[in-house]
C-alpha positions in Angstrom: -4.7 9.3 -29.5 -4.3 6.5 -27.0 -0.9 5.1 -25.6 -0.1 2.0 -23.8 2.3 2.8 -20.8 4.1 0.3 -18.4 4.6 1.8 -14.8 6.8 0.1 -12.4 7.3 2.5 -9.5 5.6 5.6 -8.0 3.0 5.6 -10.8 1.7 2.3 -9.7 -1.6 1.8 -7.7 -1.2 3.0 -4.1 2.0 4.8 -5.0 2.8 8.6 -4.6 2.3 9.5 -8.3 -0.5 7.3 -9.1 -3.0 10.4 -9.2 -1.4 11.2 -12.6 -3.3 8.1 -13.9 -6.6 9.1 -12.6 -8.3 9.2 -16.0 -6.3 6.2 -17.5 -7.7 2.7 -18.2 -6.0 -0.1 -16.1 -5.3 -3.0 -18.3 -3.6 -5.3 -16.0 -0.3 -6.4 -14.3 2.7 -7.3 -16.3 6.1 -8.7 -15.8 8.7 -7.8 -18.4 11.0 -10.3 -20.2 14.4 -10.7 -18.5 15.7 -7.5 -20.3 15.8 -4.9 -17.6 17.2 -4.1 -14.1 15.3 -2.1 -11.3 17.2 0.1 -9.2 16.1 1.9 -5.9 17.0 5.7 -6.0 15.4 6.3 -2.6 12.3 8.2 -3.3 11.5 6.6 -6.6 13.0 3.8 -8.8 15.1 3.5 -12.0 14.9 0.9 -14.8 17.8 0.3 -17.2 18.6 -2.3 -19.7 19.7 -5.5 -17.9 19.0 -9.2 -17.4 16.1 -9.2 -14.8 12.4 -9.1 -15.0 10.4 -6.0 -13.7 7.0 -6.0 -12.4 4.3 -3.3 -13.0 1.1 -2.3 -14.4 -0.1 -1.4 -17.9 -2.5 1.5 -18.5 -4.1 3.2 -21.5 -3.5 6.8 -21.5 -4.4 9.8 -23.7 -1.9 12.4 -25.3 -2.4 15.0 -22.4 -1.5 12.5 -19.7 1.5 11.1 -21.8 2.8 14.8 -21.9 2.2 14.9 -18.1 4.1 11.7 -17.5 7.0 13.0 -19.8 7.2 16.1 -17.6 7.2 14.1 -14.4 9.8 11.7 -15.5 12.0 14.7 -16.9 12.1 13.2 -20.4 14.6 13.5 -22.1 17.0 14.6 -19.4 16.7 12.0 -16.5 14.6 9.3 -18.4 13.8 8.6 -22.0 10.8 6.5 -23.3 11.2 3.3 -25.2 8.7 0.6 -26.2 8.4 -3.0 -25.1 6.1 -5.7 -26.2 3.4 -6.8 -23.9 0.3 -9.1 -24.3 -1.6 -5.8 -24.9 0.6 -4.5 -27.6 3.7 -2.2 -27.6 3.9 0.0 -24.5 6.0 2.8 -23.3 8.5 2.3 -20.5 10.6 5.0 -18.8 14.3 4.1 -18.9 16.7 5.9 -16.5 19.7 7.6 -18.1 22.2 8.4 -15.4 24.1 5.2 -14.7 26.5 6.9 -12.3 23.6 7.1 -9.8 22.6 3.7 -9.8 23.7 1.6 -6.8 20.9 -0.4 -5.0 19.5 -3.2 -7.3 15.9 -4.2 -6.4 16.5 -8.1 -7.2 12.9 -8.7 -6.7 12.0 -6.6 -9.7 9.2 -5.2 -7.7 9.2 -1.5 -6.4 6.3 -2.5 -4.1 8.6 -5.2 -2.5 11.4 -2.7 -1.7 10.7 -2.5 2.0 10.5 -6.2 2.3 14.3 -6.9 1.8 
C-alpha cells in the first residue's frame, strides 16, 4: 500500500534523515494551511496545532517506509500521526506531543530557514 507523507524537518531533501526516503516518490513542495506551529528543538523540529503555515515536501511511501518513519519519530510516544488535506490527497503529518519542551518558534514556518534568523 502507498501512503502520502508530509515532511517538514530532518526528512526533507538535504537534511540529516532524508535517506529514509531514498525509495520514496517526491511529489512536490507544500505549504500547510495556517493550522500549525513549527518549533526548533535543536537537532530536529516539532509541529503542533497552531495558527501558522509550515513548509515541507510531500512523498509517496510504501508500508515498510512508513513503519521506519514511525520508528524514527517514536510514534506514539514523542510524535503522533494525523492526516491533513493537500492538493495530492490526504497526507500523514507527524505532530509533536510534549508541549512542555516547546520554546523556540520558527515563525518562518520553514525548518530549512532556521539558521537565517
